C-alpha positions in Angstrom: -59.0 23.7 -48.4 -60.8 20.8 -46.8 -63.8 21.9 -44.8 -65.0 18.5 -43.7 -63.2 16.7 -40.8 -63.4 13.1 -39.7 -65.3 12.5 -36.6 -68.7 13.1 -35.2 -70.6 16.3 -35.9 -73.3 16.9 -33.2 -74.8 20.0 -34.8 -77.8 18.1 -36.2 -81.1 19.8 -37.2 -82.9 21.2 -35.3 -80.0 21.9 -33.1 -77.9 23.7 -35.6 -75.9 26.8 -34.9 -76.3 29.6 -37.5 -73.7 32.4 -37.9 -74.9 35.4 -39.9 -72.6 38.2 -41.0 -73.7 41.1 -43.1 -72.3 44.4 -44.4 -74.8 47.2 -44.0 -74.0 50.3 -46.1 -75.6 53.7 -45.6 -74.6 55.5 -48.8 -75.3 59.1 -47.6 -74.7 59.1 -43.9 -73.5 62.2 -42.1 -70.6 61.1 -39.9 -67.4 62.4 -38.3 -64.2 62.1 -40.4 -61.2 62.1 -38.0 -58.7 62.8 -40.8 -60.6 65.9 -42.0 -61.7 66.7 -38.4 -65.2 67.6 -39.5 -68.6 66.1 -40.4 -68.9 64.8 -43.9 -71.7 63.0 -45.9 -70.8 59.8 -47.5 -70.9 56.0 -47.3 -70.7 54.3 -43.9 -70.2 50.5 -43.7 -71.3 48.6 -40.5 -70.6 45.0 -40.1 -73.2 42.9 -38.4 -72.4 39.6 -36.6 -75.3 37.5 -35.3 -75.3 34.0 -33.9 -78.3 31.7 -33.3 -77.4 28.6 -31.3 -79.6 25.6 -31.2 -80.0 23.0 -28.5 -78.6 19.5 -28.5 -81.1 16.9 -27.3 -80.3 15.3 -23.9 -83.5 13.5 -23.0 -81.9 11.2 -20.4 -80.3 14.2 -18.6 -76.8 12.8 -18.4 -75.1 16.0 -19.9 -74.2 14.1 -23.1 -75.8 14.7 -26.4 -78.2 11.8 -27.2 -76.6 11.2 -30.6 -73.3 10.6 -28.9 -75.0 8.3 -26.3 -76.4 6.1 -29.0 -73.3 6.2 -31.2 -71.1 5.1 -28.2 -73.3 2.0 -27.8 -74.1 2.8 -24.1 -77.7 3.7 -24.8 -80.4 2.6 -27.2 -83.5 4.6 -28.4 -86.6 2.6 -27.4 -88.5 3.9 -30.4 -90.5 6.3 -28.2 -87.9 9.0 -28.0 -86.5 7.6 -24.7 -82.9 6.5 -24.3 -82.4 3.3 -22.3 -79.1 1.8 -21.1 -77.8 -0.9 -23.4 -77.7 -4.3 -21.5 
């Protein structure tokens, strides 16, 4: 299975998005068993999903990621972290 796709990836550090999933197991949890219709003691598995989303830089406030502005050729970085329109 190919996981890389052609095109532009704008999730650049430090604006990466992190997805965390974890299985949390409590080996001796007291919990309700609907089949037995009573409380039992045994393992309970919980699945945790957590997302941390980063920010994409948009220093010129035009609602377009700065990386895409530069790549499109419409803007240049002036070397001081400021995007200026390409003339």
